[in-house]
N, C-alpha and C positions, 0 to 999 in steps of 0.2 A: 637226869631226874628219873627216867623210866627204869634205869638200872638200879637205882636206889629202891624204888618201889617193889622190884621183883623179889626182894628178900622177905616180904611180908605176905601174910595170907590175904585172900580177896576181901574178907570182912574188915581186916585191919586197914587195907588199902582204901576201902570205901570210907571208913571212918576218918582216916587222915585227909583224904581228898575233900570231904565235906566239912572238916574242921577249917579248911582253907576257905570254902564258900561261906561258912558262918563268919569267919574272920573278915571277909569282904563286906558282909552285912554290918558287922560291928564298926569297920572302918568308915563306911558311909554314915552310920549313926553318930560316930564320933565327931563329925563335922559340926555338930550342934555346939561343941565347945569353942569352935574357931570363928563361926560366922552365923548370922541370922538368915542370910540368903545365899543361894547357890545359882550359878549361871544356868539358866534354863536350857539354852542351846546345847551346853555341854551334857547335861543330864539326858536330853532327848536324843542326842547323837549316841550316847552310851547305851541307852535302851534299844535304839535301832540296831546298833552293832551287835549287842547281845542277842537280840531277836534273830538276826541272821545266823549267828553261830548256833543257836538252839534249833533252828529249822534244819540247817545242814546236819547237825549232830543227830537229829531225830532219824534221818535217813541213814547216813553212813555208819553211825555208831550203834544204832538200835534196829531199824527196820531191815536194812540190808543183811546183817548177820542173822536176823530172825528168819528171813526168807531163805537164806543159804542153809540154815539148819533144817528147814522143812522140805528140802528136796527129797523126792521119793515118797512124800506123804500121800496116802491113798486118796485123800480128798483134795489134793492139790497143794503146791507149795505156798500159794497165796492165802489159803484159808486161815492158818493160825495168825498170820500178820494182820489180815483184815479184821478178824474178830477181836484180837487183842487191841488193835489200834482204836476201833470204835468203842470198845469197853473203856479205854482210857479217857476218851472224850466224854462219854456218858458219866463216868465217875466224877470228873471235874464239873460237868454241868449240874450234877446232883449237889455238889458242894456249893456251887453258886446259887442254886435254888434255895438251899437251907440258909446260907449266909450271903445276903445280897451284897453287891459291890458297895464300897464306901470310898468316895473320893474326898479330897481336902475341902471341897466347897459344899459337902453334904450338909443339909440343914434339918432341924427337927421342929416339931410343933411348938407354937408359942406358949402353950400351956405348961410346958416343962420348964423347970427352973434352970438358971444358967449353969450351976454346978452339976445338976443331973445331966444336962445336955453334954457337958464336957466329959463326964465319966462314961456315958454311953458311947459317945463318938470315939474316945480313946480306946475303949475296949474293943469296939468293932473294927477299928483300924488295925490294931495289933492282931486280932483273930483272923481277919481277912488275909493279910499278907502271910501270917504263919501257916494257914491252911493251904495257901497256894504254893508254899515252899515244900510241902510234903511230896508232890509228884516229882519235883526236881531232885530231892534227896533220893527218892526211889529210883529214878533214872540212873543216877550215879551208882547206887548200890547194886542195881541189877546188872549194869554194864561190867562192873568189877566182878560180880558173882559169876557172870557168864564165862569169864576167863578160866575159872576152875574146871569147867566141863571139858574144855579142850575140843569141843565140837562146833565151834563157831569161828568165823573169820574176824570177830571183834578182837582188837589188840589193846594192849596196855596203853599205847599212845592214844587210841580212840577214847578210852575212859578218862585219861588225864586231860585231853583237850575238851571233852564234854564238861568236866569239872571246872576247867578254866573259863569256859563260856558262861556257865551258871554263876561262877564267882563274879565275873564282870557285871552280869545282870543284877546281882545282889547288892552291889554298891549303891546304885540309885534307889533301890528298895529301902535300904537302911536310912538313907536321907529322907525318903518319902514318909517314913514313920516318925523319925525323931524331930524333924523340922516343924511339922504341923502341931505336934504335942507341945513343943517349946513355944510356938506362936500362941497357943491357948493358955499359956501361963504356967505350964509345968516346969519344974526346975531342970537345969541342964543335965544333972545326973540321972534323974528319973527318965527324961526324954531319951537319953542314950541307952539306959537300961532296957526300956521297952523296945527301942529300935533294934538293938542287937538280939533281944529275946525272940524276935520274929524269925531269926535265922536258925534258932536252935533245933527246929523241927527237922532240918535237913540231915544232920549226923544220925539222929535216931532213925529216920526213915531209910537212910542209906544202909545202916547196919542190918535192919530188918530185911531190906531188899536183897542184899548180898547173901545173907544167911539163908533166906528162903530159897533162892534159885540154886544155891549150892547143894541143897538137900533134895529139891523137887526138880530134877533136871528135865523131865518130859514137858514141864510147863514153861521152860525157858523161852521158846519162841513167842508164846503168848505174853509172858512177862516183859520181854524186850519191846514188843509191839504196844503193850499197854502203856509202858513208860513213854514211848514215842507219841502215842495219841494224847496222853495227858500233857506232854510238853507242848505239842502243837496247839492244843486248846488254850493253854496259858499264853502262848505267844499271840494267837489270834484274838483272844478275848481281853487280855490285859496289857501285854508288852507293847504291841503295835499301837493300839488306841492311846495308851498313856504317853507314847513317844510323840504323838501327833496332835494331842488335844490342846496344846499351847500354841499351835500355828506353825510349828517347824516341820511341816510335812515333807518337804523336799529333802531337808537335811536328814531327817529320820529315815526316809526311804533309801537314800544313798548310803547311809551308814549301815542299814540292814543288808544292802547288796554287798558292801565291803566285808561285813561280818561273815556272810555266807561264803564268799570267795576265800577268806582267810581260813575258815574251817575246812573247806574243800581242799585247799592246798596242803594244810597240815595233815589231813587224813591221807591224801595221796602220797605225800612226801615221807610221812612217818609211819603210816600204817603198812 
């Protein structure tokens, strides 16, 4: 797989990788055609597993290369990574402030009509997950873009493994959008459409990220760390709580541990 990707530019690589992650979102959303319910333990274990992969990838695929690139920096090798990491978290915190979380059991005031409530809830649900997909797409794009500089220890295998982890995490996200919409009475086709639509932000963000870092190389350590901070915020704020809110805490926690170890092994073996 890595040999196949080597023939393309970093921007094209990022686009192809995030077309896969978008496809995983669509695959999850497509389950609305097959069933009305999904095994909750399976979804929670997948979320936990993906969370572990994303945590591990944030270090080995993003932070570690950023620190390596900053060796010899006059203000310290830690400075770009620390600043970029915190900026990534603050950026996601700002998004959450502007667009509050929306979970399937969210309710609205009784004064609103039933159809108005459905439209508002559906819109917020799609927007919330779409916006949270942006940093994931940026992370993939920045990782591929870093390869063009030749000045980082990040490898093509790191970038591909990161995309794989995000793709796994996108599967339950697609389910989380399409199933509630279907339960509210929306047709299967529309529920699928909005479910997969939430993943379309990733290819766009990935191309922007890969293109930007390929041009502005001095900002690469900050960009890598920014993506890591944004991903850790998503995991801590969304992925881990969502994997445990239905009571499957032990299963989700062990799945996270397994995901972390799998990513670590892949990075050491393939990187």
